[in-house]
Every structure is written in structure tokens, then in C-alpha cells.
N, C-alpha and C positions, 0 to 999 in steps of 0.2 A: 505494499498501500504505498502511493508518496506522500510525501509528507504536508499536513495542511494547514496555511495560511489565512489571517482573515485578514481582507481588503478591503474596506469602508471605499461605495463610490467609485467605485475600480470601470473608469469607459479605457477606450482604446486599444490596443492591442498589446502594450507592455503595460509593467507595473512595474516599483520598484517602492522595497522594503524596507520602512520605519530603519531605521542606523540597530535600534539596538534589536528585531528580527531579523535585519541582515545579518548582524553578528552570529548570532543564532545559529545558522542557517549555512554556515562560511564554517564558522572556526566550530562548534558542538556538532550540527549535525553534517557536516563536511562536504555539504553542496556543494558542484563542479556543476562545470558548462556544459548542458545538453539534461544535466537530472529531470527526471518528473517530480510538479510538485503538484498541489487543488491550494486552489484560491476560495473562500466562499464569504461574498459582500456583504449578508444578512438582509436581504433584500430581494431574496429567493432566486440567486445565480449560484452556480458551481460553477467552475475555470480547472482546467485543464490545461498546464502551463507549466514549459520549460529552462533553467536557468540560463539564461545570456549573457549576464554577466557578474561571475560570482566573487564581488567584490566585498571584503568586511564591513566596508560604513554604507553600502552602495548595493547591495544585490538584485541586480536586475532580471525580472521575469520577462518571456515572453509569450504568448497566449496564445495560445495552441485549439483552445475549443471551449463554449459557451452550455453550458444547460441552463435551461429558467424552470425550476421548480416550480409548480404553478402552490396557492394556498389549498390547503384544507377548505371543503365545500362548506365548513361550521365555524366555527368563533369560538377562541376557550379566554375566556379572565375572570383569572383569581385576586381578589383582593382581602389583604390578610392584616392582620393586626402584629408587626416584628416580635419577637419575643425579644426579654432582656439581654440570652447570651446572642451575641450576632453569629456565633458557627450554627446556629441552628440555622437561621435564617440563609446562611451561604451555603445550607447542605437543601436546601427549598432550592432556593434558585437553580441551583446546578440541576438537581435531579426533577422538576420541572420541563428543564431546556430541552433537555433527552429526551424525555416525554414526548413533547412539546406542549407548549404554550404561547397566544397570542399574545398577553399582556398580561403584566403582574404589578398590582397596587399595590402601598404601603398607608396602611390606616392606622391615623392616631385614635386611641378610643378609650373612653374616661378610666375604663381601666389596665389603660396602658403602662407595661415597664416598661418600654420604650419609646421618649418622647424627642429623640433625633434622630437620624438616619441619612450616613451620607453613600450614596447607589457607587461611587467610584469601584471599589475592592466587588462590591456584586454584577457587577456591568459588565470586569474581567471575567470572571468569574462565569455569568453566562458565555459569552465567546469563544473560553476554553471547551462548556460544555456543548455549544454549538459546534465547536469542530471536532471534539472526541465520538459526536453520536452522528454528523455527518449528516445534520438539520441546514437547511435553509436559510432560514428563514430568524431575524435574532428577536426578540419579544420585547418588546415596549415595556419598561420600567417606569412606574409614575413615582413625582417625590413621596416622601410622608406628606398625608393631607389631615383636616381634620373629618372627622367621618360623616359628622352631621351635614358639614359643604359636600363629601364626596360624593355620596347618596341621592345629594338632590340633582346631579348630571346625568346618571345613567337612565334607563328605560326601565323601568318595573315589572312590563312582561317582559324580559328576560333575563331579569334578576332577579334571587333569591338570599338567601338568609339561612344559615343555619346556626341556629344558638343552640341553648342545653336547656330552654327554660317551660313550664308545661307547655301545654296545649301543643294542638293539633298540627301533623307536617307532615309530607305526602314524600316519599323516597326520591333522594336528586339523580339516581337512573330513571325516572317516570319520568318529569319533566322537564329533561336530557335531552332524551328521546324525540322530544315533541315539535324543537327546533332547529335552526340552525347556528346555534351556539349560543353563549348563557356567563353571567357573570354568577361567580358565589362570592358572597359576603362570608368569611372568617375571620371570628374574633378572639382578642386576647385569651391568658389564660386563665383570665377569672368572670370568660364571657361577658356578652351585649349588656351595658343597663338594663333590666326595665326601658326607661327612657329610651335609648337606641333602639329597641326590637319596637315598640311600636309606634316609633318615628319612622321604622323603614317600614311597618306591615301599613302605616297611614299613608302613604304614597304608593302603593299598591304592590308593594316587595314584599313574595310569596315565602313561607316560611320550610325548609326543610332540613331531612334528616339524611347520615351519610351511615348510618347503623345504628344497633343495637348499644358500641362501648366508646366510652368518653376517649378521646382522641387528643393527644398532642395539638397543640396551633401547627404547626410545622405538618403535621401529620396527617391533620383534617384539612388542609389545604392541598397536601401531592394527592389526597386518596379525592378529594372532588375535581381534581385532574383528570385522574386516571379514570373516575366514571363517569366524563359524558365523554371523552373517547371512546369508553367500550358502549356506554349507552348511543351513543351513535352508531358506531360502525355495527350495532345488533337490527339497528332500527330500517 
């Protein structure tokens, strides 16, 4: 398998790797002129390329072939309150990218343990997972946003809230199979507050269940992503 590099905004017949990637390609991977490599732009294109100039500071690649990968016919959007332990969010970003997710939003809820979040490292993890898994589309990641403001931007008909409070809920698998995409809201470790749940329900967002067990935040988010994929494939 050829080595894969991330090449956002690629256009034309050549691409020059950034200096750090050039150094890695030439000095660590020992790539030489003529060696085959793969490029992914994160916007649906996968390129087959060859090393044209193995310069450690400016490794130039020649594009040989381009393949355009269409988006799935359905959209997967998870909105989650990040955990205090950032490692668990990094795990979620990696696994959700490998599995295939279109958008990942981060919520600041009343019971959130993490009130600030920097996306730079999470974006690097997503890029690494994209290259490793062979996905063509890099997920959109949104800055941490207050729950009350965020839910008002969503389409209620395709948005669902997974909470642990009493009340009637339907299976996410059941409703995810009925449309061409959805957004699932996942709360913090202490769950959404009654006020947040009522706000969502008042906007027309429907409550769903992910099963009979109580899941960690990051597990629930990944389970929701997987459930949508399975439901759509079986629909």
C-alpha cells in the first residue's frame, strides 16, 4: 500500500508537501523519485501520485490519477458535550472518523465538566484517522457552543435527543432508518438537565434511546453514529 498524505485544496497536476511532511517523506519513509503515494484532500477526492522531486524541504508530487468519491446518500451529525478528560474526546474523534461521520459538534451544557475546547489537536486526529481508514471526506467539526443556542439552529424533524430521564422514547435505529440523515444530541456525564430536555422537546426535537444500558458520553456518541449507519444500510 502506498503512503497516504493529506492535501487540502489540491488542484492542478502537482502538489508540494509542506516542509514537515516533506522531511518525513524523504528522511523517515525514504521515498525517492518515482515512488507511488496517495493523496486525500478531505473533500471527496483521492489521488494517486508519484514522487517527482524527493527534496527534504519541498517534496514535489506528480498527480497520476484522481478518483472522486461521492458522499453517502444520508448525513450523520453527532452533537456531544465533551468530557473533562480530553483523551476520551480524542478517541471519539478518531473512531467516528474511521467509521464515517459528516459533522461533529461540541455542546456546552449546564452540567458540562469541560467549558472550553480547542479544535486544533482534534482536527489533526481526524486527519490521521481519515488517512488510516481510507475515507475521502473529512468531517466538519464545530467549536464548543452553548446548548440553548445550538438547538435553535437545527431542523427539529431530523434531530433527536438521547437522554436518560423518565418518559417515552423511541429507538434511534427505528427513526434513523426513516430519513436521509439526522443529528443526535448526546449530553454530559450527568445527562441533560430537565430544562435542557424540555427546551429540546418544545422545539420539536424527539427523544430517543440507544439501548437498555447506561453508556459513557463518548461511547453513546459512537454508538449513535454506528446505529445510524446500520439503520440506513438495512432500510
